[in-house]
C-alpha positions as CSV (number, residue, x, y, z in Angstrom):
1,X,9.9,-33.2,22.5
2,X,11.2,-30.7,24.1
3,X,10.9,-29.9,28.0
4,X,10.0,-26.6,29.4
5,X,12.4,-24.0,30.3
6,X,13.3,-24.2,34.1
7,X,11.1,-21.9,36.3
8,X,13.8,-21.2,38.8
9,X,17.6,-20.5,38.1
10,X,20.5,-22.0,40.7
11,X,23.0,-19.2,40.9
12,X,24.8,-20.6,44.1
13,X,23.5,-24.2,45.0
14,X,21.1,-24.0,47.9
15,X,21.6,-20.4,48.3
16,X,20.0,-18.1,46.0
17,X,16.7,-19.1,44.3
18,X,15.3,-16.9,41.4
19,X,12.4,-14.1,42.7
20,X,10.1,-15.3,40.0
21,X,9.9,-18.9,41.4
22,X,9.0,-17.6,44.9
23,X,6.3,-15.0,43.6
24,X,4.1,-17.6,41.5
25,X,4.5,-19.4,45.0
26,X,2.7,-16.2,46.8
27,X,5.2,-16.8,49.2
28,X,6.0,-14.3,51.7
29,X,9.2,-12.8,51.6
30,X,11.0,-10.8,55.2
31,X,14.8,-9.8,54.2
32,X,17.0,-9.6,57.2
33,X,19.0,-6.9,57.3
34,X,21.9,-6.9,59.9
35,X,22.4,-4.7,63.1
36,X,24.7,-2.2,62.1
37,X,24.5,0.2,64.8
38,X,23.8,-1.0,68.5
39,X,21.2,0.5,70.4
40,X,22.4,3.6,72.8
41,X,21.1,2.9,76.2
42,X,19.7,6.2,78.4
43,X,23.7,6.3,80.1
44,X,25.3,5.9,77.1
45,X,23.3,9.2,75.7
46,X,24.0,11.1,78.3
47,X,27.7,10.7,77.8
48,X,27.6,11.5,74.3
49,X,25.5,14.2,75.7
50,X,28.1,15.7,78.0
51,X,30.8,15.4,75.5
52,X,29.3,17.5,73.5
53,X,28.0,20.4,75.4
54,X,30.9,20.2,78.5
55,X,33.7,19.6,76.8
56,X,34.0,23.0,74.7
57,X,32.8,24.3,77.7
58,X,34.8,23.3,80.7
59,X,38.4,23.0,78.1
60,X,40.9,21.2,79.6
61,X,39.3,20.4,82.7
62,X,36.9,18.1,81.0
63,X,38.7,15.1,80.9
64,X,39.6,15.2,84.2
65,X,36.0,16.1,85.3
66,X,34.7,13.2,82.3
67,X,36.8,10.2,84.3
68,X,35.7,11.3,88.0
69,X,32.1,11.0,86.4
70,X,32.5,7.6,85.5
71,X,34.4,6.4,88.5
72,X,32.5,5.7,92.0
73,X,32.1,8.7,94.2
74,X,33.9,9.9,97.4
75,X,31.9,9.8,100.7
76,X,32.0,11.6,104.0
77,X,30.7,10.3,107.1
78,X,28.4,13.0,109.2
79,X,28.9,11.9,112.7
80,X,25.4,11.6,114.3
81,X,25.8,13.4,117.6
82,X,22.1,12.3,118.5
83,X,23.6,8.8,119.1
84,X,24.0,7.9,123.0
85,X,27.5,6.7,121.8
86,X,28.4,9.3,120.0
87,X,32.0,9.3,121.4
88,X,32.7,5.8,121.0
89,X,31.5,6.4,116.9
90,X,33.7,9.2,116.9
91,X,36.6,7.0,117.9
92,X,35.7,4.2,115.5
93,X,35.8,7.2,112.6
94,X,39.1,8.4,113.7
95,X,40.4,5.0,113.9
96,X,39.8,4.7,110.0
97,X,42.6,7.3,109.3
98,X,39.7,10.1,108.6
99,X,40.1,13.8,109.3
100,X,37.2,15.9,110.3
101,X,36.8,18.5,107.6
102,X,35.4,20.9,109.8
103,X,39.2,21.6,110.7
104,X,40.0,23.1,107.8
105,X,37.4,25.7,108.6
106,X,37.0,26.2,112.2
107,X,40.7,25.4,113.6
108,X,42.2,27.9,115.9
109,X,38.9,30.3,115.5
110,X,37.2,31.4,118.5
111,X,33.9,32.6,118.0
112,X,34.3,35.1,121.2
113,X,37.4,36.6,119.6
114,X,36.6,40.5,118.8
115,X,38.5,40.1,116.1
116,X,36.1,37.9,114.7
117,X,33.5,40.7,114.7
118,X,35.6,42.9,113.2
119,X,36.6,41.3,110.5
120,X,33.0,40.4,109.6
121,X,32.4,43.9,109.7
122,X,35.4,45.1,107.7
123,X,34.0,42.6,104.9
124,X,30.1,43.3,105.2
125,X,31.3,46.8,104.4
126,X,32.5,46.0,101.3
127,X,30.7,47.7,97.9
128,X,28.4,46.1,95.5
129,X,29.6,44.9,92.5
130,X,28.5,43.5,89.2
131,X,29.9,40.5,87.5
132,X,32.7,42.1,86.2
133,X,33.9,43.9,89.1
134,X,32.8,47.6,88.7
135,X,31.5,49.1,91.6
136,X,28.1,50.3,91.8
137,X,26.7,52.9,94.3
138,X,23.1,53.2,95.9
139,X,22.0,55.2,93.2
140,X,22.9,53.4,90.5
141,X,21.3,50.2,92.4
142,X,17.8,51.4,93.1
143,X,17.6,54.1,90.7
144,X,15.9,57.5,90.7
145,X,12.4,56.4,90.8
146,X,13.1,53.1,93.4
147,X,15.5,54.8,95.6
148,X,14.5,54.8,99.3
149,X,12.6,58.2,100.3
150,X,14.0,59.3,103.6
151,X,15.5,62.3,102.5
152,X,12.0,63.8,100.6
153,X,9.3,63.1,102.9
154,X,7.8,66.4,103.6
155,X,4.3,68.5,104.2
156,X,1.8,66.9,102.0
157,X,3.8,63.5,101.2
158,X,4.1,60.5,102.9
159,X,6.8,57.9,103.5
160,X,5.5,54.1,103.3
161,X,8.5,52.7,105.1
162,X,8.0,54.8,107.9
163,X,4.6,53.5,107.8
164,X,5.4,49.8,107.8
165,X,8.1,50.2,110.5
166,X,5.1,51.6,113.1
167,X,3.6,48.0,113.2
168,X,0.0,47.4,113.5
169,X,-0.2,49.4,116.5
170,X,1.7,52.6,115.5
171,X,-1.2,54.4,113.8
172,X,0.0,57.2,111.8
173,X,-2.8,59.7,110.1
174,X,-2.7,59.4,105.9
175,X,-1.6,62.4,104.4
176,X,-5.1,62.6,102.2
177,X,-8.9,61.1,102.8
178,X,-10.7,60.0,99.8
179,X,-14.8,60.1,99.7
180,X,-16.6,58.0,97.6
181,X,-17.5,61.0,94.9
182,X,-13.7,61.6,94.8
183,X,-12.5,57.8,94.5
184,X,-14.2,56.8,90.7
185,X,-12.7,53.7,89.5
186,X,-14.9,53.2,86.1
187,X,-16.4,49.6,85.7
188,X,-14.4,48.6,82.8
189,X,-11.1,49.8,84.5
190,X,-11.6,47.8,88.0
191,X,-8.2,46.6,89.2
192,X,-8.1,42.6,88.5
193,X,-6.0,40.4,90.4
194,X,-3.2,38.6,88.0
195,X,-3.3,35.1,87.6
196,X,0.5,34.4,88.9
197,X,-0.1,31.2,86.7
198,X,0.5,33.1,83.5
199,X,4.2,34.1,84.4
200,X,6.0,32.2,81.7
201,X,9.8,31.8,82.2
202,X,11.5,31.7,78.6
203,X,15.2,31.1,79.7
204,X,15.9,34.8,78.3
205,X,14.8,36.8,81.4
206,X,18.4,36.8,82.3
207,X,19.6,39.4,79.2
208,X,17.2,41.9,81.1
209,X,18.9,42.5,84.7
210,X,22.2,43.0,86.1
211,X,22.2,40.2,89.4
212,X,25.0,42.2,91.8
213,X,27.5,40.8,93.9
214,X,28.4,41.5,97.6
215,X,31.2,39.8,99.9
216,X,29.9,37.5,102.5
217,X,31.1,36.4,105.7
218,X,30.4,33.0,107.2
219,X,30.6,31.3,110.4
220,X,30.5,27.7,110.4
221,X,28.3,25.6,112.8
222,X,30.8,23.8,115.5
223,X,29.0,21.0,116.3
224,X,29.2,19.3,112.9
225,X,31.6,16.4,112.4
226,X,32.6,15.6,108.9
227,X,34.9,12.9,108.6
228,X,36.7,12.0,105.2
229,X,39.3,9.9,104.1
230,X,42.6,11.5,102.9
231,X,43.5,12.6,99.3
232,X,44.2,9.3,96.8
233,X,42.6,7.2,99.6
234,X,40.0,4.9,98.0
235,X,39.3,3.5,101.5
236,X,35.7,2.9,102.4
237,X,33.4,3.1,105.5
238,X,32.0,0.5,107.6
239,X,27.8,0.3,108.2
240,X,26.7,2.3,110.7
241,X,26.0,0.9,114.1
242,X,22.6,1.5,115.7
243,X,22.5,2.2,119.7
244,X,20.2,0.8,121.9
245,X,17.4,3.5,120.8
246,X,17.9,2.2,117.6
247,X,19.8,5.3,116.6
248,X,21.9,5.0,113.7
249,X,25.9,6.4,114.3
250,X,26.7,7.9,111.1
251,X,25.2,8.4,107.5
252,X,27.1,8.6,104.0
253,X,26.9,12.0,102.1
254,X,29.2,12.9,98.8
255,X,31.4,15.5,100.1
256,X,29.7,18.2,97.6
257,X,26.4,18.1,99.3
258,X,28.1,19.4,102.7
259,X,28.4,22.6,100.9
260,X,24.9,24.3,100.7
261,X,24.4,24.0,104.6
262,X,27.7,25.4,105.5
263,X,26.7,28.5,102.5
264,X,23.5,28.8,104.6
265,X,25.4,30.5,107.4
266,X,23.0,29.4,110.5
267,X,22.5,31.5,113.4
268,X,21.1,30.7,116.7
269,X,17.3,31.4,116.3
270,X,17.1,30.8,112.4
271,X,13.5,29.7,110.8
272,X,14.6,27.7,107.8
273,X,13.0,26.5,104.8
274,X,14.1,23.3,103.2
275,X,12.6,22.9,99.6
276,X,12.6,19.2,97.8
277,X,14.0,18.0,101.3
278,X,13.9,14.3,100.6
279,X,15.6,12.0,100.8
280,X,16.7,14.6,103.9
281,X,20.4,14.4,103.9
282,X,20.8,18.6,104.0
283,X,17.6,18.4,106.4
284,X,19.7,15.8,108.7
285,X,23.1,18.2,108.6
286,X,20.9,21.1,109.7
287,X,19.6,19.3,112.5
288,X,23.2,18.5,113.7
289,X,24.2,22.2,113.7
290,X,21.4,23.3,116.4
291,X,21.0,26.4,115.1
292,X,17.3,26.7,114.5
293,X,14.5,27.6,116.2
294,X,11.8,25.9,113.2
295,X,13.1,24.0,110.2
296,X,10.5,23.0,107.7
297,X,10.7,20.2,105.1
298,X,8.7,20.2,102.1
299,X,8.3,17.9,99.0
300,X,5.6,17.4,96.1
301,X,5.5,13.8,96.1
302,X,3.8,11.5,98.8
303,X,6.5,8.5,98.2
304,X,9.2,11.3,98.8
305,X,7.5,12.8,102.2
306,X,7.1,8.8,104.0
307,X,10.8,8.8,102.8
308,X,12.0,11.9,104.3
309,X,10.1,11.1,107.3
310,X,11.8,7.7,107.8
311,X,15.5,9.2,106.8
312,X,14.9,11.9,109.8
313,X,13.9,9.4,112.2
314,X,16.2,7.0,111.9
315,X,19.0,9.5,113.4
316,X,16.9,11.8,115.0
317,X,14.9,10.2,118.3
318,X,11.9,11.5,119.1
319,X,12.7,12.5,122.8
320,X,15.5,14.9,121.3
321,X,15.2,19.0,121.4
322,X,15.4,19.4,118.0
323,X,12.3,16.4,117.0
324,X,10.0,18.9,118.0
325,X,11.4,22.1,115.8
326,X,11.0,19.8,112.6
327,X,7.8,20.1,110.5
328,X,7.4,18.2,107.2
329,X,4.7,19.4,105.0
330,X,3.5,18.4,101.6
331,X,3.8,21.0,98.8
332,X,4.5,21.6,95.1
333,X,7.1,25.1,95.3
334,X,7.2,25.2,91.8
335,X,3.4,26.7,91.8
336,X,3.3,30.4,92.1
337,X,-0.3,30.7,92.5
338,X,-1.5,30.1,95.9
339,X,2.2,30.2,97.6
340,X,1.4,31.7,101.1
341,X,4.8,31.2,102.7
342,X,5.9,35.0,102.0
343,X,8.4,37.0,103.9
344,X,8.6,34.7,106.7
345,X,11.7,32.8,106.7
346,X,15.3,33.6,107.5
347,X,17.2,30.6,105.4
348,X,15.7,29.0,102.3
349,X,17.4,25.7,101.1
350,X,16.5,24.9,97.5
351,X,18.3,21.5,96.4
352,X,16.5,21.4,92.8
353,X,15.6,18.3,90.9
354,X,18.3,18.0,87.9
355,X,19.8,15.7,85.2
356,X,22.1,14.1,88.4
357,X,25.0,14.3,86.2
358,X,26.8,11.5,87.6
359,X,24.1,9.1,87.9
360,X,23.0,9.9,84.5
361,X,26.1,8.3,82.9
362,X,26.2,5.2,85.2
363,X,22.5,4.1,85.7
364,X,19.5,3.6,83.1
365,X,17.1,3.4,85.6
366,X,15.2,6.5,85.9
367,X,17.3,8.4,83.7
368,X,16.6,11.4,82.5
369,X,18.4,11.1,78.8
370,X,16.1,8.5,78.3
371,X,13.6,9.0,75.3
372,X,10.4,8.7,77.4
373,X,11.9,11.3,79.6
374,X,13.4,14.0,77.3
375,X,10.4,16.5,77.8
376,X,11.1,16.0,81.6
377,X,14.7,16.7,81.4
378,X,14.0,19.6,79.0
379,X,11.2,21.4,81.5
380,X,14.1,21.4,84.7
381,X,15.4,24.6,84.0
382,X,12.2,26.1,84.0
383,X,10.8,24.0,87.0
384,X,14.2,25.1,89.2
385,X,13.2,29.0,88.4
386,X,10.2,28.7,89.7
387,X,11.3,26.8,93.1
388,X,14.0,30.0,93.3
389,X,11.4,32.5,92.8
390,X,9.1,31.0,95.3
391,X,12.0,30.9,97.9
392,X,13.1,34.5,97.1
393,X,9.5,35.1,98.2
394,X,9.7,32.9,101.0
395,X,12.5,35.3,102.7
396,X,12.2,38.0,104.6
397,X,13.8,41.4,103.8
398,X,17.9,40.7,104.5
399,X,17.1,36.9,104.3
400,X,19.2,34.5,102.4
401,X,18.3,31.4,99.9
402,X,21.1,29.0,98.5
403,X,20.1,27.2,95.6
404,X,21.9,24.0,94.8
405,X,22.2,21.3,91.9
406,X,24.4,18.0,91.3
407,X,24.5,18.9,87.7
408,X,27.2,20.7,85.5
409,X,25.2,22.3,82.9
410,X,25.0,26.0,83.0
411,X,21.3,26.2,81.7
412,X,20.6,24.6,85.3
413,X,23.1,26.6,87.4
414,X,23.8,30.1,86.7
415,X,21.4,30.8,83.9
416,X,18.6,29.7,86.7
417,X,20.4,31.9,89.3
418,X,20.0,35.1,87.1
419,X,16.5,34.3,85.1
420,X,15.2,33.7,88.8
421,X,16.5,37.2,90.1
422,X,15.0,38.8,87.1
423,X,11.3,37.5,87.4
424,X,11.5,37.9,91.0
425,X,12.1,42.1,90.7
426,X,9.8,41.8,87.6
427,X,6.6,40.1,88.6
428,X,6.9,40.4,92.5
429,X,9.1,43.5,93.4
430,X,11.5,41.4,95.1
431,X,15.6,42.8,94.4
432,X,18.4,40.3,95.5
433,X,22.2,40.2,95.4
434,X,24.7,37.4,95.1
435,X,26.8,36.5,98.1
436,X,29.9,34.8,96.5
437,X,31.0,31.9,98.3
438,X,34.7,32.8,97.9
439,X,35.2,32.5,101.3
440,X,34.5,28.6,101.6
441,X,36.5,28.1,98.2
442,X,39.6,29.7,99.7
443,X,39.1,27.5,102.8
444,X,38.3,24.6,101.6
445,X,40.2,24.2,98.2
446,X,43.8,24.2,100.3
447,X,42.9,20.3,102.0
448,X,43.1,19.4,98.6
449,X,39.6,17.5,99.0
450,X,37.5,20.1,96.5
451,X,38.3,20.8,92.9
452,X,36.1,23.6,91.7
453,X,35.5,24.6,88.0
454,X,37.9,27.4,87.1
455,X,35.0,29.3,84.6
456,X,31.5,29.9,86.5
457,X,30.7,33.2,87.0
458,X,28.5,32.6,90.0
459,X,28.4,30.4,92.9
460,X,31.0,27.4,93.2
461,X,30.8,24.6,91.5
462,X,32.6,21.5,92.7
463,X,33.6,19.0,90.1
464,X,34.9,15.7,90.2
465,X,38.7,14.2,89.7
466,X,40.3,11.2,90.7
467,X,42.5,12.1,93.7
468,X,39.1,13.5,95.7
469,X,36.1,12.2,94.2
470,X,33.4,15.0,95.0
471,X,30.5,15.8,93.0
472,X,29.0,17.6,90.9
473,X,27.4,20.5,93.3
474,X,26.7,23.6,92.2
475,X,26.0,26.6,95.2
476,X,24.7,29.8,94.9
477,X,23.8,32.2,97.5
478,X,21.5,35.1,97.3
479,X,20.4,37.5,99.7
480,X,17.0,39.1,99.4
481,X,17.6,43.2,99.6
482,X,13.9,44.2,98.9
């Protein structure tokens, strides 16, 4: 008797079985596929992104910058002058072999020296220039229709600027009077208030403007003490000491974070706004200078407001005169509609949210390069432009705003500054110009502690390097002239 053929074929013993046998038994077959590509973490994605975009942009500087980003950054110890043991604390910092960075800025300079005022006048008299260095006259800046009209005021005309200068109590008769019959506005053409929330930030506004530059003259605050280890030193700072009032002796900041405050050029009696203030490192620096009449610190999130309040209370005692001058407010500075702080501040600091490039390549938690946060990252330039526009709206005419990020991205730095300048002029009638920070760069670069990007057109960009690993920190200063 013939035997039936086998229902399975063994090709390799105990390893491969003919599929017809498995299908006949209705077996569930799930093939196992070997993992060929490892899953990339957000920090790895960030580094790949930076290699692709920053590599060509920074050229021969990129290998050094990249290595610096992947290495722990270097800190500056800010001496807290509100501590009752400030002299002892300063001696401790000096005993570590540190150097006060302010010595590079103010050594041998006397504020009472009349030559200092002469030099300031000389610098401020320099003409306006565009990004390519061409000189611009007042007629070219304002144009025929926007030029101040002091020389055309005559009979039957009215100079609006002169009426404003008189204040509330200097009455000037109007050149014309209107009656109800003469002023006839059709019902369908009644002026309606424009909704500011409908203003769009497209990112191409910069191509329709020309942000001019004018030299600046900075006077550095004498009360700041910023101690740093020498170039190439890897030494660290000890933990801060607390005095009898539980006030800490010093705190640590990245060396790039001091530049925005130095760029503010703080003066006695300044009314200052610190947008996006939490966790409060730069607000504390401003408080250390003593050069302000009022410091308003704002942030959008309640949790960050609590963080800011705790940070300030650790270093400023409640009985210090500066404590009564600091105001903390919860406010979203990225909303155009309803922004009421217009034209009241002398100085504004915008330390804007950004991709925080150093953290992005070293930390996965909260990393903006994670797939879940892609849209937030892509919306950053739009958010930054809105913050800077509201900062310009908050300034008095003649006041200055300092914009800063800890990103290397030109789209979050130069592009944001130029886009904001155009939107401020087109939508709010605010004209501004850039104050190049060449003086600050010339004073800091010889110290060897700072390295700056070569190819940035506006402001300063501190780039990381192993010898003195500060940054990244982008800083740009604008002045409102109308």
